[in-house]
C-alpha positions in Angstrom: 10.2 20.9 -21.3 9.6 20.2 -18.0 6.6 22.6 -17.8 5.1 20.8 -20.6 6.0 17.4 -18.8 4.2 18.7 -15.4 1.1 19.9 -17.6 0.7 16.6 -19.2 1.0 14.5 -15.8 -1.4 16.4 -13.9 -3.7 16.5 -17.0 -3.2 12.6 -17.4 -3.7 12.2 -13.5 -7.1 14.1 -13.8 -8.1 12.3 -16.6 -7.4 9.1 -15.1 -8.8 9.8 -11.8 -12.3 10.8 -13.4 -12.2 7.9 -15.9 -12.0 5.4 -12.8 -14.7 6.9 -11.0 -16.8 6.6 -14.1 -16.1 2.9 -14.4 -17.0 2.2 -10.7 -15.2 0.5 -7.8 -15.9 -3.1 -8.5 -13.8 -2.8 -11.7 -10.4 -2.8 -9.7 -11.6 -4.1 -6.3 -12.4 -7.6 -7.5 -9.4 -7.3 -10.5 -9.7 -10.4 -13.2 -6.8 -10.8 -15.6 -8.9 -8.7 -18.1 -8.9 -5.6 -15.6 -5.5 -6.2 -15.0 -4.7 -5.8 -18.5 -6.6 -2.7 -18.8 -5.4 -1.2 -15.9 -1.8 -1.6 -16.9 -2.7 -0.2 -20.5 -4.3 2.9 -18.9 -1.0 3.8 -16.8 1.2 3.1 -19.8 -0.9 5.5 -21.9 0.0 8.3 -20.0 3.6 7.3 -19.1 4.6 6.6 -22.5 2.9 9.7 -23.6 4.7 12.2 -21.3 7.9 11.0 -22.4 6.9 11.5 -26.2 7.5 15.0 -27.3 4.9 15.3 -29.9 2.1 14.0 -27.9 0.5 16.8 -26.3 -2.3 16.8 -23.5 -5.4 16.6 -25.9 -4.2 13.5 -27.2 -3.5 11.9 -23.9 -7.1 12.6 -22.8 -8.3 11.9 -26.2 -6.4 8.2 -25.6 -7.7 7.9 -22.0 -11.4 8.5 -23.1 -11.1 6.0 -26.2 -9.7 3.1 -24.2 -12.2 3.7 -21.2 -15.4 3.8 -23.7 -13.9 0.5 -24.8 -13.8 -1.0 -21.0 -17.1 0.6 -20.3 -18.7 -1.2 -23.3 -17.1 -4.6 -22.4 -18.1 -4.2 -19.2 -21.9 -3.5 -19.9 -21.9 -6.7 -22.5 -20.4 -8.8 -19.8 -23.6 -7.9 -17.4 -26.1 -8.2 -19.9 -24.8 -11.6 -21.3 -23.8 -14.3 -19.3 -22.0 -16.2 -22.0 -19.6 -13.1 -22.6 -19.4 -12.7 -18.8 -18.0 -16.0 -18.7 -16.0 -15.7 -21.9 -14.1 -12.6 -20.5 -13.8 -13.2 -16.7 -13.5 -16.9 -16.7 -15.7 -19.1 -14.5 -15.2 -20.6 -11.1 -13.8 -24.0 -10.8 -13.8 -27.0 -8.4 -10.3 -28.1 -7.1 -11.5 -30.3 -3.9 -15.1 -32.0 -4.2 -16.6 -33.6 -1.5 -13.1 -34.0 0.6 -11.4 -35.6 -2.7 -8.4 -33.3 -4.4 -9.2 -33.2 -8.2 -5.9 -33.6 -9.8 -7.2 -33.3 -13.7 -8.9 -29.9 -12.6 -5.6 -28.7 -10.9 -3.8 -29.2 -14.0 -6.2 -28.0 -16.1 -6.1 -24.5 -14.4 -2.2 -24.5 -14.4 -2.5 -25.0 -10.4 0.1 -27.2 -8.3 -0.2 -28.4 -4.9 2.1 -26.3 -3.6 0.1 -23.1 -4.6 -3.2 -24.8 -3.2 -1.3 -25.3 0.1 -0.2 -21.7 0.2 -3.4 -20.3 -0.2 -5.1 -22.8 2.2 -2.9 -21.9 5.0 -3.6 -18.1 4.6 -7.3 -19.1 5.2 -6.3 -20.9 8.5 -6.2 -24.5 7.0 -2.6 -26.6 7.3 -4.1 -29.6 5.8 -5.9 -30.2 2.0 -8.2 -32.9 4.2 -9.7 -30.4 6.3 -11.8 -28.9 3.3 -14.9 -30.6 1.9 -14.7 -27.9 -0.9 -12.4 -25.6 -2.6 -13.3 -23.2 -5.5 -11.0 -21.4 -7.5 -12.5 -18.0 -8.1 -12.2 -15.7 -11.3 -9.4 -13.6 -9.3 -6.9 -16.2 -8.7 -8.2 -16.5 -4.7 -9.7 -19.7 -3.4 -12.9 -20.2 -1.5 -12.8 -23.1 1.3 -15.8 -25.0 2.7 -14.4 -26.9 5.6 -15.4 -30.5 6.8 -17.9 -30.4 9.7 -15.0 -31.2 12.2 -12.9 -28.6 11.0 -15.5 -25.6 10.5 -15.4 -23.1 13.3 -18.7 -23.0 15.7 -21.1 -20.7 15.3 -23.3 -18.7 17.9 -26.2 -20.7 17.2 -23.7 -24.3 18.1 -22.9 -22.5 21.1 -26.7 -21.4 22.3 -25.6 -17.7 22.3 -28.4 -15.4 23.1 -29.3 -13.2 19.8 -28.5 -9.6 20.0 -28.7 -7.0 17.2 -25.2 -6.1 15.7 -24.8 -2.1 15.6 -21.9 -0.7 13.3 -19.5 1.5 15.3 -19.8 5.4 14.2 -16.6 7.6 13.7 -17.3 10.9 15.5 -14.2 12.6 15.5 -11.4 12.2 13.2 -7.7 13.5 13.4 -9.1 16.7 15.7 -12.0 17.4 13.6 -15.9 16.5 14.4 -17.5 14.4 11.7 -21.0 16.2 12.0 -22.9 14.0 9.7 -21.8 10.7 11.8 -22.6 12.8 14.7 -25.9 13.6 13.5 -26.8 10.0 12.4 -25.9 8.7 15.7 -28.5 11.0 16.9 -26.2 13.4 19.2 -24.9 17.1 18.8 -22.0 19.0 19.8 -23.4 19.7 23.2 -23.4 16.2 23.9 -20.2 15.4 22.5 -18.5 18.4 24.6 -19.8 17.1 27.8 -18.8 13.4 26.8 -15.3 15.0 26.2 -15.5 16.9 29.5 -15.9 14.2 31.5 -12.6 13.0 30.3 -10.9 16.1 30.8 -10.5 17.1 27.2 -11.2 20.7 26.5 -10.7 20.6 22.5 -11.6 18.4 19.5 -7.8 18.9 18.1 -6.7 16.9 21.3 -8.6 13.8 20.1 -6.9 11.5 17.3 -10.3 9.2 17.0 -13.3 9.0 19.0 -15.9 6.2 18.0 -19.4 5.3 19.3 -21.4 2.2 19.3 -24.6 1.2 20.9 -24.3 -1.2 23.9 -20.4 -0.2 24.1 -20.5 3.3 24.2 -17.8 6.1 23.5 -14.3 5.3 23.1 -11.7 8.3 22.9 -8.0 8.3 21.6 -6.0 11.2 22.1 -2.9 12.5 20.2 
């Protein structure tokens, strides 16, 4: 019994993993009500099937496969037909327009003032009147465009000289060299060993994390 459950769990886990890879990251990174339901069903298929004695591994994989195809078809339809996408995912709605709160829209979206205040505080706005526009997105979060007086100053406003922005590159993680990143940064292991030697570090295994960024240099954290 326990052996069969272990086999079904492992098989179901692998099948779910493959299905999530095929569906893509966007499916679950920007979750909508439809995505939430499909995720629950996928999990329940495996969970319920493992507890049922008459359900074998192939039946679990078959159910996951069919459900995955249905999700894939719906996703493709939503990408090709904007009307279907709006029906499935919903549309963003305006809760505050030109500094004015829209009570009818709040009521229509089953959204109260306490929820609106809570979400705005999470974005750093402690008064509803600090916002020029507030949009309720399809995933239940809000986007806030503040009024001119409450918006953060930009570098252009402060007349800061323009400089290129460079991504930091991890060269060592958990005591192991990330060779692809080292090559991308334009260095080799001899250069890295020389940099570590300057800080009296003789072995990669002593480095927890090392990061290089143009204009900043090499930062190292040891264990």
